mmCIF file of the N, C-alpha and C atoms, coordinates in Angstrom:
data_MODEL
# 
_entry.id   MODEL 
# 
loop_
_atom_site.group_PDB 
_atom_site.id 
_atom_site.type_symbol 
_atom_site.label_atom_id 
_atom_site.label_alt_id 
_atom_site.label_comp_id 
_atom_site.label_asym_id 
_atom_site.label_entity_id 
_atom_site.label_seq_id 
_atom_site.pdbx_PDB_ins_code 
_atom_site.Cartn_x 
_atom_site.Cartn_y 
_atom_site.Cartn_z 
_atom_site.occupancy 
_atom_site.B_iso_or_equiv 
_atom_site.pdbx_formal_charge 
_atom_site.auth_seq_id 
_atom_site.auth_comp_id 
_atom_site.auth_asym_id 
_atom_site.auth_atom_id 
_atom_site.pdbx_PDB_model_num 
ATOM 1   N N  . UNK A 1 1  ? -13.304 -0.309  35.258 1.00 0.00 ? 1  UNK A N  1 
ATOM 2   C CA . UNK A 1 1  ? -12.500 -0.213  34.045 1.00 0.00 ? 1  UNK A CA 1 
ATOM 3   C C  . UNK A 1 1  ? -11.514 -1.377  34.015 1.00 0.00 ? 1  UNK A C  1 
ATOM 4   N N  . UNK A 1 2  ? -11.393 -1.994  32.861 1.00 0.00 ? 2  UNK A N  1 
ATOM 5   C CA . UNK A 1 2  ? -10.487 -3.121  32.671 1.00 0.00 ? 2  UNK A CA 1 
ATOM 6   C C  . UNK A 1 2  ? -9.117  -2.595  32.279 1.00 0.00 ? 2  UNK A C  1 
ATOM 7   N N  . UNK A 1 3  ? -8.119  -2.953  33.062 1.00 0.00 ? 3  UNK A N  1 
ATOM 8   C CA . UNK A 1 3  ? -6.753  -2.517  32.761 1.00 0.00 ? 3  UNK A CA 1 
ATOM 9   C C  . UNK A 1 3  ? -6.000  -3.672  32.096 1.00 0.00 ? 3  UNK A C  1 
ATOM 10  N N  . UNK A 1 4  ? -5.472  -3.404  30.919 1.00 0.00 ? 4  UNK A N  1 
ATOM 11  C CA . UNK A 1 4  ? -4.699  -4.397  30.185 1.00 0.00 ? 4  UNK A CA 1 
ATOM 12  C C  . UNK A 1 4  ? -3.252  -3.930  30.134 1.00 0.00 ? 4  UNK A C  1 
ATOM 13  N N  . UNK A 1 5  ? -2.360  -4.799  30.529 1.00 0.00 ? 5  UNK A N  1 
ATOM 14  C CA . UNK A 1 5  ? -0.946  -4.461  30.502 1.00 0.00 ? 5  UNK A CA 1 
ATOM 15  C C  . UNK A 1 5  ? -0.321  -5.024  29.237 1.00 0.00 ? 5  UNK A C  1 
ATOM 16  N N  . UNK A 1 6  ? 0.303   -4.170  28.451 1.00 0.00 ? 6  UNK A N  1 
ATOM 17  C CA . UNK A 1 6  ? 0.950   -4.592  27.217 1.00 0.00 ? 6  UNK A CA 1 
ATOM 18  C C  . UNK A 1 6  ? 2.457   -4.599  27.431 1.00 0.00 ? 6  UNK A C  1 
ATOM 19  N N  . UNK A 1 7  ? 3.094   -5.659  26.993 1.00 0.00 ? 7  UNK A N  1 
ATOM 20  C CA . UNK A 1 7  ? 4.555   -5.755  27.101 1.00 0.00 ? 7  UNK A CA 1 
ATOM 21  C C  . UNK A 1 7  ? 5.111   -6.307  25.798 1.00 0.00 ? 7  UNK A C  1 
ATOM 22  N N  . UNK A 1 8  ? 5.854   -5.484  25.117 1.00 0.00 ? 8  UNK A N  1 
ATOM 23  C CA . UNK A 1 8  ? 6.493   -5.981  23.907 1.00 0.00 ? 8  UNK A CA 1 
ATOM 24  C C  . UNK A 1 8  ? 7.738   -6.772  24.292 1.00 0.00 ? 8  UNK A C  1 
ATOM 25  N N  . UNK A 1 9  ? 8.174   -7.644  23.398 1.00 0.00 ? 9  UNK A N  1 
ATOM 26  C CA . UNK A 1 9  ? 9.293   -8.524  23.722 1.00 0.00 ? 9  UNK A CA 1 
ATOM 27  C C  . UNK A 1 9  ? 10.632  -7.807  23.612 1.00 0.00 ? 9  UNK A C  1 
ATOM 28  N N  . UNK A 1 10 ? 10.915  -7.214  22.445 1.00 0.00 ? 10 UNK A N  1 
ATOM 29  C CA . UNK A 1 10 ? 12.213  -6.551  22.230 1.00 0.00 ? 10 UNK A CA 1 
ATOM 30  C C  . UNK A 1 10 ? 12.001  -5.280  21.417 1.00 0.00 ? 10 UNK A C  1 
ATOM 31  N N  . UNK A 1 11 ? 12.678  -4.222  21.806 1.00 0.00 ? 11 UNK A N  1 
ATOM 32  C CA . UNK A 1 11 ? 12.714  -2.989  21.026 1.00 0.00 ? 11 UNK A CA 1 
ATOM 33  C C  . UNK A 1 11 ? 14.173  -2.750  20.647 1.00 0.00 ? 11 UNK A C  1 
ATOM 34  N N  . UNK A 1 12 ? 14.464  -2.787  19.343 1.00 0.00 ? 12 UNK A N  1 
ATOM 35  C CA . UNK A 1 12 ? 15.838  -2.674  18.852 1.00 0.00 ? 12 UNK A CA 1 
ATOM 36  C C  . UNK A 1 12 ? 16.114  -1.242  18.403 1.00 0.00 ? 12 UNK A C  1 
ATOM 37  N N  . UNK A 1 13 ? 17.130  -0.630  19.003 1.00 0.00 ? 13 UNK A N  1 
ATOM 38  C CA . UNK A 1 13 ? 17.579  0.713   18.625 1.00 0.00 ? 13 UNK A CA 1 
ATOM 39  C C  . UNK A 1 13 ? 16.433  1.729   18.613 1.00 0.00 ? 13 UNK A C  1 
ATOM 40  N N  . UNK A 1 14 ? 15.444  1.527   19.492 1.00 0.00 ? 14 UNK A N  1 
ATOM 41  C CA . UNK A 1 14 ? 14.278  2.412   19.583 1.00 0.00 ? 14 UNK A CA 1 
ATOM 42  C C  . UNK A 1 14 ? 13.578  2.567   18.230 1.00 0.00 ? 14 UNK A C  1 
ATOM 43  N N  . UNK A 1 15 ? 13.693  1.553   17.375 1.00 0.00 ? 15 UNK A N  1 
ATOM 44  C CA . UNK A 1 15 ? 13.153  1.633   16.017 1.00 0.00 ? 15 UNK A CA 1 
ATOM 45  C C  . UNK A 1 15 ? 12.285  0.438   15.639 1.00 0.00 ? 15 UNK A C  1 
ATOM 46  N N  . UNK A 1 16 ? 12.768  -0.772  15.865 1.00 0.00 ? 16 UNK A N  1 
ATOM 47  C CA . UNK A 1 16 ? 12.102  -1.990  15.407 1.00 0.00 ? 16 UNK A CA 1 
ATOM 48  C C  . UNK A 1 16 ? 11.606  -2.801  16.611 1.00 0.00 ? 16 UNK A C  1 
ATOM 49  N N  . UNK A 1 17 ? 10.327  -3.149  16.578 1.00 0.00 ? 17 UNK A N  1 
ATOM 50  C CA . UNK A 1 17 ? 9.758   -4.003  17.614 1.00 0.00 ? 17 UNK A CA 1 
ATOM 51  C C  . UNK A 1 17 ? 9.845   -5.451  17.136 1.00 0.00 ? 17 UNK A C  1 
ATOM 52  N N  . UNK A 1 18 ? 10.369  -6.315  17.995 1.00 0.00 ? 18 UNK A N  1 
ATOM 53  C CA . UNK A 1 18 ? 10.461  -7.737  17.680 1.00 0.00 ? 18 UNK A CA 1 
ATOM 54  C C  . UNK A 1 18 ? 9.559   -8.492  18.648 1.00 0.00 ? 18 UNK A C  1 
ATOM 55  N N  . UNK A 1 19 ? 8.595   -9.196  18.105 1.00 0.00 ? 19 UNK A N  1 
ATOM 56  C CA . UNK A 1 19 ? 7.659   -9.984  18.908 1.00 0.00 ? 19 UNK A CA 1 
ATOM 57  C C  . UNK A 1 19 ? 7.987   -11.452 18.696 1.00 0.00 ? 19 UNK A C  1 
ATOM 58  N N  . UNK A 1 20 ? 8.264   -12.161 19.780 1.00 0.00 ? 20 UNK A N  1 
ATOM 59  C CA . UNK A 1 20 ? 8.705   -13.552 19.715 1.00 0.00 ? 20 UNK A CA 1 
ATOM 60  C C  . UNK A 1 20 ? 7.570   -14.496 20.080 1.00 0.00 ? 20 UNK A C  1 
ATOM 61  N N  . UNK A 1 21 ? 7.444   -15.566 19.311 1.00 0.00 ? 21 UNK A N  1 
ATOM 62  C CA . UNK A 1 21 ? 6.419   -16.586 19.548 1.00 0.00 ? 21 UNK A CA 1 
ATOM 63  C C  . UNK A 1 21 ? 7.044   -17.972 19.427 1.00 0.00 ? 21 UNK A C  1 
ATOM 64  N N  . UNK A 1 22 ? 6.379   -18.941 20.053 1.00 0.00 ? 22 UNK A N  1 
ATOM 65  C CA . UNK A 1 22 ? 6.732   -20.351 19.901 1.00 0.00 ? 22 UNK A CA 1 
ATOM 66  C C  . UNK A 1 22 ? 5.415   -21.101 19.743 1.00 0.00 ? 22 UNK A C  1 
ATOM 67  N N  . UNK A 1 23 ? 4.757   -20.872 18.620 1.00 0.00 ? 23 UNK A N  1 
ATOM 68  C CA . UNK A 1 23 ? 3.408   -21.375 18.395 1.00 0.00 ? 23 UNK A CA 1 
ATOM 69  C C  . UNK A 1 23 ? 3.389   -22.440 17.313 1.00 0.00 ? 23 UNK A C  1 
ATOM 70  N N  . UNK A 1 24 ? 2.446   -23.360 17.428 1.00 0.00 ? 24 UNK A N  1 
ATOM 71  C CA . UNK A 1 24 ? 2.263   -24.391 16.412 1.00 0.00 ? 24 UNK A CA 1 
ATOM 72  C C  . UNK A 1 24 ? 1.915   -23.760 15.063 1.00 0.00 ? 24 UNK A C  1 
ATOM 73  N N  . UNK A 1 25 ? 1.058   -22.739 15.093 1.00 0.00 ? 25 UNK A N  1 
ATOM 74  C CA . UNK A 1 25 ? 0.693   -22.025 13.874 1.00 0.00 ? 25 UNK A CA 1 
ATOM 75  C C  . UNK A 1 25 ? 0.585   -20.544 14.196 1.00 0.00 ? 25 UNK A C  1 
ATOM 76  N N  . UNK A 1 26 ? 0.933   -19.728 13.228 1.00 0.00 ? 26 UNK A N  1 
ATOM 77  C CA . UNK A 1 26 ? 0.847   -18.288 13.419 1.00 0.00 ? 26 UNK A CA 1 
ATOM 78  C C  . UNK A 1 26 ? -0.597  -17.856 13.197 1.00 0.00 ? 26 UNK A C  1 
ATOM 79  N N  . UNK A 1 27 ? -1.107  -17.076 14.119 1.00 0.00 ? 27 UNK A N  1 
ATOM 80  C CA . UNK A 1 27 ? -2.494  -16.632 14.053 1.00 0.00 ? 27 UNK A CA 1 
ATOM 81  C C  . UNK A 1 27 ? -2.546  -15.143 13.731 1.00 0.00 ? 27 UNK A C  1 
ATOM 82  N N  . UNK A 1 28 ? -3.662  -14.723 13.160 1.00 0.00 ? 28 UNK A N  1 
ATOM 83  C CA . UNK A 1 28 ? -3.829  -13.315 12.794 1.00 0.00 ? 28 UNK A CA 1 
ATOM 84  C C  . UNK A 1 28 ? -3.744  -12.402 14.012 1.00 0.00 ? 28 UNK A C  1 
ATOM 85  N N  . UNK A 1 29 ? -4.129  -12.917 15.165 1.00 0.00 ? 29 UNK A N  1 
ATOM 86  C CA . UNK A 1 29 ? -4.100  -12.098 16.378 1.00 0.00 ? 29 UNK A CA 1 
ATOM 87  C C  . UNK A 1 29 ? -2.666  -11.672 16.730 1.00 0.00 ? 29 UNK A C  1 
ATOM 88  N N  . UNK A 1 30 ? -1.669  -12.455 16.368 1.00 0.00 ? 30 UNK A N  1 
ATOM 89  C CA . UNK A 1 30 ? -0.279  -12.102 16.646 1.00 0.00 ? 30 UNK A CA 1 
ATOM 90  C C  . UNK A 1 30 ? 0.139   -10.880 15.831 1.00 0.00 ? 30 UNK A C  1 
ATOM 91  N N  . UNK A 1 31 ? -0.296  -10.828 14.588 1.00 0.00 ? 31 UNK A N  1 
ATOM 92  C CA . UNK A 1 31 ? -0.014  -9.659  13.739 1.00 0.00 ? 31 UNK A CA 1 
ATOM 93  C C  . UNK A 1 31 ? -0.744  -8.438  14.290 1.00 0.00 ? 31 UNK A C  1 
ATOM 94  N N  . UNK A 1 32 ? -1.984  -8.616  14.707 1.00 0.00 ? 32 UNK A N  1 
ATOM 95  C CA . UNK A 1 32 ? -2.755  -7.509  15.278 1.00 0.00 ? 32 UNK A CA 1 
ATOM 96  C C  . UNK A 1 32 ? -2.111  -6.992  16.557 1.00 0.00 ? 32 UNK A C  1 
ATOM 97  N N  . UNK A 1 33 ? -1.582  -7.896  17.363 1.00 0.00 ? 33 UNK A N  1 
ATOM 98  C CA . UNK A 1 33 ? -0.887  -7.503  18.586 1.00 0.00 ? 33 UNK A CA 1 
ATOM 99  C C  . UNK A 1 33 ? 0.330   -6.647  18.254 1.00 0.00 ? 33 UNK A C  1 
ATOM 100 N N  . UNK A 1 34 ? 1.121   -7.080  17.290 1.00 0.00 ? 34 UNK A N  1 
ATOM 101 C CA . UNK A 1 34 ? 2.301   -6.323  16.885 1.00 0.00 ? 34 UNK A CA 1 
ATOM 102 C C  . UNK A 1 34 ? 1.913   -4.967  16.302 1.00 0.00 ? 34 UNK A C  1 
ATOM 103 N N  . UNK A 1 35 ? 0.872   -4.925  15.500 1.00 0.00 ? 35 UNK A N  1 
ATOM 104 C CA . UNK A 1 35 ? 0.396   -3.649  14.955 1.00 0.00 ? 35 UNK A CA 1 
ATOM 105 C C  . UNK A 1 35 ? -0.049  -2.695  16.062 1.00 0.00 ? 35 UNK A C  1 
ATOM 106 N N  . UNK A 1 36 ? -0.654  -3.226  17.091 1.00 0.00 ? 36 UNK A N  1 
ATOM 107 C CA . UNK A 1 36 ? -1.053  -2.396  18.231 1.00 0.00 ? 36 UNK A CA 1 
ATOM 108 C C  . UNK A 1 36 ? 0.165   -1.786  18.897 1.00 0.00 ? 36 UNK A C  1 
ATOM 109 N N  . UNK A 1 37 ? 1.202   -2.580  19.127 1.00 0.00 ? 37 UNK A N  1 
ATOM 110 C CA . UNK A 1 37 ? 2.442   -2.058  19.706 1.00 0.00 ? 37 UNK A CA 1 
ATOM 111 C C  . UNK A 1 37 ? 3.043   -0.974  18.819 1.00 0.00 ? 37 UNK A C  1 
ATOM 112 N N  . UNK A 1 38 ? 3.072   -1.225  17.511 1.00 0.00 ? 38 UNK A N  1 
ATOM 113 C CA . UNK A 1 38 ? 3.638   -0.250  16.578 1.00 0.00 ? 38 UNK A CA 1 
ATOM 114 C C  . UNK A 1 38 ? 2.887   1.076   16.651 1.00 0.00 ? 38 UNK A C  1 
ATOM 115 N N  . UNK A 1 39 ? 1.567   1.001   16.675 1.00 0.00 ? 39 UNK A N  1 
ATOM 116 C CA . UNK A 1 39 ? 0.753   2.227   16.705 1.00 0.00 ? 39 UNK A CA 1 
ATOM 117 C C  . UNK A 1 39 ? 0.894   2.964   18.028 1.00 0.00 ? 39 UNK A C  1 
ATOM 118 N N  . UNK A 1 40 ? 0.865   2.232   19.135 1.00 0.00 ? 40 UNK A N  1 
ATOM 119 C CA . UNK A 1 40 ? 0.955   2.873   20.447 1.00 0.00 ? 40 UNK A CA 1 
ATOM 120 C C  . UNK A 1 40 ? 2.306   3.548   20.676 1.00 0.00 ? 40 UNK A C  1 
ATOM 121 N N  . UNK A 1 41 ? 3.358   2.949   20.145 1.00 0.00 ? 41 UNK A N  1 
ATOM 122 C CA . UNK A 1 41 ? 4.701   3.494   20.331 1.00 0.00 ? 41 UNK A CA 1 
ATOM 123 C C  . UNK A 1 41 ? 5.170   4.342   19.153 1.00 0.00 ? 41 UNK A C  1 
ATOM 124 N N  . UNK A 1 42 ? 4.305   4.506   18.156 1.00 0.00 ? 42 UNK A N  1 
ATOM 125 C CA . UNK A 1 42 ? 4.608   5.308   16.967 1.00 0.00 ? 42 UNK A CA 1 
ATOM 126 C C  . UNK A 1 42 ? 5.883   4.833   16.273 1.00 0.00 ? 42 UNK A C  1 
ATOM 127 N N  . UNK A 1 43 ? 5.941   3.524   16.057 1.00 0.00 ? 43 UNK A N  1 
ATOM 128 C CA . UNK A 1 43 ? 7.067   2.913   15.335 1.00 0.00 ? 43 UNK A CA 1 
ATOM 129 C C  . UNK A 1 43 ? 6.583   2.468   13.969 1.00 0.00 ? 43 UNK A C  1 
ATOM 130 N N  . UNK A 1 44 ? 7.493   2.320   13.039 1.00 0.00 ? 44 UNK A N  1 
ATOM 131 C CA . UNK A 1 44 ? 7.137   1.990   11.656 1.00 0.00 ? 44 UNK A CA 1 
ATOM 132 C C  . UNK A 1 44 ? 7.199   0.505   11.333 1.00 0.00 ? 44 UNK A C  1 
ATOM 133 N N  . UNK A 1 45 ? 8.173   -0.215  11.923 1.00 0.00 ? 45 UNK A N  1 
ATOM 134 C CA . UNK A 1 45 ? 8.429   -1.598  11.502 1.00 0.00 ? 45 UNK A CA 1 
ATOM 135 C C  . UNK A 1 45 ? 8.535   -2.529  12.704 1.00 0.00 ? 45 UNK A C  1 
ATOM 136 N N  . UNK A 1 46 ? 7.971   -3.732  12.505 1.00 0.00 ? 46 UNK A N  1 
ATOM 137 C CA . UNK A 1 46 ? 8.094   -4.774  13.513 1.00 0.00 ? 46 UNK A CA 1 
ATOM 138 C C  . UNK A 1 46 ? 8.364   -6.107  12.855 1.00 0.00 ? 46 UNK A C  1 
ATOM 139 N N  . UNK A 1 47 ? 8.934   -7.011  13.617 1.00 0.00 ? 47 UNK A N  1 
ATOM 140 C CA . UNK A 1 47 ? 9.189   -8.372  13.145 1.00 0.00 ? 47 UNK A CA 1 
ATOM 141 C C  . UNK A 1 47 ? 8.490   -9.348  14.071 1.00 0.00 ? 47 UNK A C  1 
ATOM 142 N N  . UNK A 1 48 ? 7.784   -10.285 13.478 1.00 0.00 ? 48 UNK A N  1 
ATOM 143 C CA . UNK A 1 48 ? 7.112   -11.343 14.212 1.00 0.00 ? 48 UNK A CA 1 
ATOM 144 C C  . UNK A 1 48 ? 7.892   -12.618 13.932 1.00 0.00 ? 48 UNK A C  1 
ATOM 145 N N  . UNK A 1 49 ? 8.443   -13.233 14.987 1.00 0.00 ? 49 UNK A N  1 
ATOM 146 C CA . UNK A 1 49 ? 9.323   -14.390 14.815 1.00 0.00 ? 49 UNK A CA 1 
ATOM 147 C C  . UNK A 1 49 ? 8.734   -15.584 15.559 1.00 0.00 ? 49 UNK A C  1 
ATOM 148 N N  . UNK A 1 50 ? 8.552   -16.695 14.836 1.00 0.00 ? 50 UNK A N  1 
ATOM 149 C CA . UNK A 1 50 ? 8.067   -17.932 15.436 1.00 0.00 ? 50 UNK A CA 1 
ATOM 150 C C  . UNK A 1 50 ? 9.222   -18.922 15.540 1.00 0.00 ? 50 UNK A C  1 
ATOM 151 N N  . UNK A 1 51 ? 9.523   -19.347 16.763 1.00 0.00 ? 51 UNK A N  1 
ATOM 152 C CA . UNK A 1 51 ? 10.637  -20.261 16.978 1.00 0.00 ? 51 UNK A CA 1 
ATOM 153 C C  . UNK A 1 51 ? 10.238  -21.730 16.907 1.00 0.00 ? 51 UNK A C  1 
ATOM 154 N N  . UNK A 1 52 ? 8.959   -22.012 16.817 1.00 0.00 ? 52 UNK A N  1 
ATOM 155 C CA . UNK A 1 52 ? 8.493   -23.393 16.736 1.00 0.00 ? 52 UNK A CA 1 
ATOM 156 C C  . UNK A 1 52 ? 8.420   -23.821 15.269 1.00 0.00 ? 52 UNK A C  1 
ATOM 157 N N  . UNK A 1 53 ? 9.588   -23.966 14.654 1.00 0.00 ? 53 UNK A N  1 
ATOM 158 C CA . UNK A 1 53 ? 9.660   -24.275 13.234 1.00 0.00 ? 53 UNK A CA 1 
ATOM 159 C C  . UNK A 1 53 ? 10.986  -24.955 12.912 1.00 0.00 ? 53 UNK A C  1 
ATOM 160 N N  . UNK A 1 54 ? 11.023  -25.589 11.755 1.00 0.00 ? 54 UNK A N  1 
ATOM 161 C CA . UNK A 1 54 ? 12.271  -26.179 11.279 1.00 0.00 ? 54 UNK A CA 1 
ATOM 162 C C  . UNK A 1 54 ? 13.120  -25.158 10.530 1.00 0.00 ? 54 UNK A C  1 
ATOM 163 N N  . UNK A 1 55 ? 12.473  -24.135 9.976  1.00 0.00 ? 55 UNK A N  1 
ATOM 164 C CA . UNK A 1 55 ? 13.168  -23.122 9.183  1.00 0.00 ? 55 UNK A CA 1 
ATOM 165 C C  . UNK A 1 55 ? 12.860  -21.742 9.756  1.00 0.00 ? 55 UNK A C  1 
ATOM 166 N N  . UNK A 1 56 ? 13.749  -21.240 10.588 1.00 0.00 ? 56 UNK A N  1 
ATOM 167 C CA . UNK A 1 56 ? 13.505  -19.965 11.269 1.00 0.00 ? 56 UNK A CA 1 
ATOM 168 C C  . UNK A 1 56 ? 13.391  -18.801 10.291 1.00 0.00 ? 56 UNK A C  1 
ATOM 169 N N  . UNK A 1 57 ? 14.149  -18.830 9.208  1.00 0.00 ? 57 UNK A N  1 
ATOM 170 C CA . UNK A 1 57 ? 14.090  -17.732 8.242  1.00 0.00 ? 57 UNK A CA 1 
ATOM 171 C C  . UNK A 1 57 ? 12.720  -17.626 7.561  1.00 0.00 ? 57 UNK A C  1 
ATOM 172 N N  . UNK A 1 58 ? 12.079  -18.760 7.368  1.00 0.00 ? 58 UNK A N  1 
ATOM 173 C CA . UNK A 1 58 ? 10.769  -18.762 6.737  1.00 0.00 ? 58 UNK A CA 1 
ATOM 174 C C  . UNK A 1 58 ? 9.663   -18.357 7.710  1.00 0.00 ? 58 UNK A C  1 
ATOM 175 N N  . UNK A 1 59 ? 9.978   -18.283 8.992  1.00 0.00 ? 59 UNK A N  1 
ATOM 176 C CA . UNK A 1 59 ? 8.951   -17.954 9.979  1.00 0.00 ? 59 UNK A CA 1 
ATOM 177 C C  . UNK A 1 59 ? 9.133   -16.564 10.582 1.00 0.00 ? 59 UNK A C  1 
ATOM 178 N N  . UNK A 1 60 ? 9.782   -15.683 9.850  1.00 0.00 ? 60 UNK A N  1 
ATOM 179 C CA . UNK A 1 60 ? 9.907   -14.279 10.255 1.00 0.00 ? 60 UNK A CA 1 
ATOM 180 C C  . UNK A 1 60 ? 9.003   -13.450 9.351  1.00 0.00 ? 60 UNK A C  1 
ATOM 181 N N  . UNK A 1 61 ? 8.109   -12.692 9.970  1.00 0.00 ? 61 UNK A N  1 
ATOM 182 C CA . UNK A 1 61 ? 7.161   -11.866 9.237  1.00 0.00 ? 61 UNK A CA 1 
ATOM 183 C C  . UNK A 1 61 ? 7.440   -10.400 9.535  1.00 0.00 ? 61 UNK A C  1 
ATOM 184 N N  . UNK A 1 62 ? 7.609   -9.608  8.502  1.00 0.00 ? 62 UNK A N  1 
ATOM 185 C CA . UNK A 1 62 ? 7.799   -8.160  8.648  1.00 0.00 ? 62 UNK A CA 1 
ATOM 186 C C  . UNK A 1 62 ? 6.440   -7.495  8.635  1.00 0.00 ? 62 UNK A C  1 
ATOM 187 N N  . UNK A 1 63 ? 6.199   -6.638  9.613  1.00 0.00 ? 63 UNK A N  1 
ATOM 188 C CA . UNK A 1 63 ? 4.928   -5.932  9.726  1.00 0.00 ? 63 UNK A CA 1 
ATOM 189 C C  . UNK A 1 63 ? 5.228   -4.431  9.734  1.00 0.00 ? 63 UNK A C  1 
ATOM 190 N N  . UNK A 1 64 ? 4.540   -3.692  8.875  1.00 0.00 ? 64 UNK A N  1 
ATOM 191 C CA . UNK A 1 64 ? 4.751   -2.246  8.792  1.00 0.00 ? 64 UNK A CA 1 
ATOM 192 C C  . UNK A 1 64 ? 3.497   -1.502  9.224  1.00 0.00 ? 64 UNK A C  1 
ATOM 193 N N  . UNK A 1 65 ? 3.717   -0.399  9.897  1.00 0.00 ? 65 UNK A N  1 
ATOM 194 C CA . UNK A 1 65 ? 2.613   0.437   10.363 1.00 0.00 ? 65 UNK A CA 1 
ATOM 195 C C  . UNK A 1 65 ? 2.376   1.543   9.369  1.00 0.00 ? 65 UNK A C  1 
# 
């Protein structure tokens, strides 16, 4: 059996999962990863933040479960 260890980056107030990236481009797999965390932990909202950008506000994606 293959064991995969999942580690989310930040959990705020036991409500919002924040997943941090520093990627050249945002890929669909990052959203899928965040959705997996949301479903496994039964949370409603997550934020995907890419720090490899000139405009940090434009690189924050809200993901809802």
